[in-house]
C-alpha positions as CSV (number, residue, x, y, z in Angstrom):
1,M,60.7,135.2,88.6
2,R,60.9,135.6,92.4
3,R,59.6,132.4,93.8
4,I,62.5,130.9,91.8
5,F,65.2,133.4,93.4
6,I,64.0,132.6,96.7
7,S,63.9,129.4,96.3
8,V,67.3,129.2,94.9
9,A,68.6,131.2,97.8
10,I,67.0,129.0,100.4
11,F,68.5,125.7,98.4
12,A,71.6,127.3,98.7
13,C,71.5,127.9,102.4
14,A,70.6,124.4,102.9
15,G,73.5,122.8,100.8
16,S,75.6,125.3,102.8
17,V,74.6,124.4,106.2
18,S,74.5,120.8,105.5
19,A,78.4,121.1,104.5
20,Q,79.2,123.1,107.6
21,V,78.0,120.3,109.5
22,P,79.8,117.0,108.8
23,N,77.6,113.6,109.6
24,R,81.3,111.5,109.5
25,I,83.7,111.7,112.7
26,E,87.2,110.8,111.6
27,L,89.8,109.7,114.2
28,A,93.4,108.5,114.7
29,C,94.7,107.5,117.9
30,V,97.8,106.9,119.1
31,G,99.1,104.7,121.6
32,G,100.2,101.3,122.7
33,G,99.3,98.1,124.3
34,A,99.5,94.1,124.9
35,A,99.1,91.9,122.4
36,N,98.6,88.1,123.0
37,H,100.6,85.6,120.7
38,A,99.8,81.8,120.5
39,T,103.3,79.7,121.1
40,V,104.2,76.0,121.3
41,S,107.1,74.5,122.8
42,G,108.4,71.2,122.0
43,F,110.0,68.9,124.8
44,N,111.6,65.0,124.6
45,A,112.8,63.2,127.4
46,W,114.6,59.8,127.6
47,G,114.3,56.9,130.1
48,N,117.3,54.8,131.6
49,D,115.6,51.9,130.1
50,G,116.0,53.2,126.7
51,S,112.3,54.0,126.1
52,A,111.6,58.1,124.5
53,A,108.4,60.3,125.2
54,G,107.7,63.9,123.5
55,G,105.7,66.4,123.6
56,Q,104.4,69.8,122.6
57,V,103.4,72.8,125.2
58,Y,100.7,75.6,123.9
59,G,100.2,79.2,125.6
60,S,100.4,82.4,125.1
61,R,102.8,85.5,125.7
62,S,101.8,89.2,126.0
63,V,104.0,91.3,123.5
64,G,104.0,95.0,124.1
65,F,103.8,97.4,121.0
66,Q,103.5,101.0,120.3
67,D,100.9,101.9,117.7
68,Q,98.1,103.5,115.7
69,V,94.1,102.8,115.5
70,N,92.4,104.9,112.9
71,M,88.4,104.6,112.3
72,W,85.2,106.4,110.9
73,L,81.7,106.5,112.6
74,E,78.9,107.9,110.3
75,G,75.3,107.6,112.0
76,S,75.1,103.7,112.3
77,E,77.9,102.5,110.5
78,G,81.6,102.5,111.0
79,R,85.1,101.0,110.1
80,I,88.1,100.4,112.5
81,R,91.6,100.1,111.2
82,L,93.3,97.8,114.1
83,P,97.1,97.3,114.9
84,R,98.3,94.0,112.9
85,T,99.6,92.7,115.6
86,M,96.1,92.3,118.0
87,L,95.1,90.2,114.6
88,P,94.7,86.9,115.0
89,P,95.5,84.9,112.0
90,I,92.4,83.8,110.5
91,H,90.3,87.4,110.6
92,G,87.7,89.1,108.2
93,G,87.9,93.1,106.8
94,E,88.8,94.6,104.2
95,D,92.3,96.2,103.8
96,G,92.6,96.3,107.2
97,W,89.7,97.7,107.7
98,F,86.6,96.3,109.8
99,K,83.1,96.9,110.3
100,L,81.9,98.6,113.9
101,K,78.9,96.6,115.5
102,S,76.2,97.5,118.3
103,I,78.0,101.4,117.8
104,V,76.3,103.7,120.6
105,M,77.3,106.8,120.9
106,N,76.1,109.6,123.1
107,D,77.3,113.1,124.8
108,R,80.0,111.1,127.1
109,E,81.3,108.3,125.0
110,I,81.3,106.0,121.8
111,T,81.1,102.2,122.4
112,A,81.0,99.8,119.7
113,S,82.4,95.9,119.1
114,A,84.7,95.6,116.0
115,A,84.2,92.7,114.2
116,V,87.5,91.2,113.5
117,N,86.1,87.1,113.3
118,V,83.5,84.8,114.7
119,M,85.5,84.6,117.7
120,N,87.4,87.5,118.6
121,N,84.9,91.0,118.4
122,P,87.2,93.1,120.6
123,K,85.4,96.3,122.0
124,V,85.9,99.4,122.1
125,R,85.9,102.9,124.1
126,I,86.4,106.4,123.3
127,D,86.1,108.9,126.6
128,R,84.4,111.9,124.0
129,Y,85.6,114.9,126.4
130,T,89.2,113.5,127.0
131,G,89.7,111.3,123.5
132,A,91.1,108.3,125.7
133,I,90.6,105.0,123.8
134,S,90.3,101.5,125.0
135,I,90.3,98.7,123.1
136,S,89.8,95.0,125.1
137,G,89.5,91.6,123.5
138,K,91.0,87.9,123.1
139,A,93.9,89.2,120.9
140,G,95.1,92.1,123.4
141,D,94.6,95.9,124.9
142,F,95.1,99.4,123.4
143,T,95.1,102.3,125.0
144,G,95.8,105.8,123.5
145,Q,94.5,109.1,123.1
146,C,92.1,110.2,119.7
147,R,92.3,113.5,117.8
148,K,89.8,114.1,115.3
149,Y,90.7,115.2,111.4
150,D,89.5,115.8,108.2
151,P,90.9,114.1,105.2
152,A,89.7,116.6,102.9
153,T,91.2,119.9,104.5
154,E,94.4,117.8,106.6
155,R,97.9,118.6,106.2
156,R,100.4,115.7,104.9
157,A,103.2,115.5,107.0
158,F,105.4,115.4,103.5
């Protein structure tokens, strides 16, 4: 009987220790940046002899924005929700969340890349001391400040 009690006590303590040390990090990052958007302009020209020519010019323009980035990390797994304005027309993801690849966590920083599509894998860097985040990719750049939160205990704003 005594062994059963000790085993139960040890199991209960082990369970409470693991509940106090969460493996999952949830972050909300507020900031802004500049998104690259494709532009198309058309033109027509006429000569004095009645000839005509036309064409299109393709380019890109930078559009400023303010938004929030959400992400979670758990071991070697993670997901990130990027601002919609930074997403190309053709992209993957599930409900706006993209898988994080090549996650490296150390005492100073967290680095990874977001799997948006085959051609676009923006680099993510978070300073673990200051909370500063930077995201840089083909679709644009984002900088901001992150804060850690626990969705189970976080109070709703309204």
